[in-house]
C-alpha positions, 0 to 999 in steps of 0.5 A: 844529639851526640853521635856514637863513634863507629868502632875502629876496624880490626887490623887484617892479617895476611895469609902469610902471617896467619900461616906463620902463626899456625906453624909456630903454634904447631911446633911449640905446642906439642914440644912443650907438652912433651917437655912438661911430661918428660922433664917438669914432672921430675925433680931435675926439671921442676924449675921449668915452669918458673923459668918459662913464666919468669923468662917470658916476663923478662922478655917482655920487659926487654921487648919494650925497651928495644922496640926501636932497634927492631928491623926485620932480618934478610930473607936468605939467612932466615930461609937457610937456617930454617932449611937446616934446623926444620928437618932436624927438628922433625927427625927429633919428633920421631926419635922422641928424645926430649933434650934434643927436641926441646932445643931444636924447637927453641932454635926454630922459635929464635929463627922466627924471632930473628926474622921479625926483630933482627939480630940487633934487637936479639942481641939487646935481649940476650939474657932473657933468650939465654935464660929460656934455655933452662926451660929444657932439661940439659943433655944427660951426657953433659949432666954426667960429665959435670956431676961425676967428679962432684959426686965422687968428691962429695961422697969421699968428703962425707965418708971422711967427715963421718969417720972422724965422728966415729961412724963405721963408714967406708967406701970407694967412688960413689959407693958408701958402706955404713954399718950394715947398709950400703948406699949408691950416691946417684946424681938424684941422691947427691942433689947435684941435678939441683945445680941446674935449678939453682943456677936458673933461679940464681942467675934470674935474681942476679940479672934483676938486681945487678944487671947494670954491674956485669963485674959484680954479677959475674962474681956472684954468679961464680958463687953458685957452684960452691954453694951447690956443692956445700948444700949437696954435701950436707944432703948427702950427710943427712941421707947417710945419717937417716939411713944409719939411724932410722933404716933404709926405708925411712931414708927413702921415704918422704924424708928423702925428698924433704931433705932435697927441698930443704937444702935447695931452699937453703942454697937459694937463701945462701945466695941471697945472704952472700949478695947482702954481705958481698955487695957493701964490701964491693961498693966500698972497694970500688969507692975507694978505688975511685977516690984514689 
């Protein structure tokens, strides 16, 4: 009669480990609920859940690849970093500024990760850790600083283009007057907030396909900005034409969001198309350079 092997006992967890896990959960859960409520429900942060799940998948892949390099960090720098960041995080919970709270929470998570795996392993996991920053909304001041010149450029380009086509259009800055309608090209209307979403998704694609060739990956990454600007220029043209031909109510209806989604998908597909065209050329150039 064969004996049934006794089940292996579950590993025991120390009190310190249990407190550590509880502390991390107490930091992550309320902040992520706050980010989901304030950011992911908006057009500017709709990419957040996608980045979160794809980032965790990337992190797991790298984690398995760099396990041999993991070594707990010294206690002193971990304690010093925690002593600096934790009070700032607690203060951000009071201020309820989602951008600050999200980044400070992530900083605490990175400190905890550093304490477990060390700096060398984190350095080897740099892209997933950087990519996860896109989970959180960027500061409004930074977005305004980047998008304001682009908004003005796109607005003036749209005015000039439609004027050449004979439309009664004019304007200054981000204000556009076409016929009896006046439009304000805000960041949301120009679609420039999609620059963050497009950057996140494109960087994920570039890393998965071309991480071994960092020079080509960098070249393809530079293509994101002109593609986003052209896509947003077309979106502004569509919104202006909808307003002029169908009225302001039609332009602000579901057609407004539909134009944004369509141009975002077109921009992502354009990045894919540029890659399919550019990669063979890059290979031929590198091959000819190696042979010579």
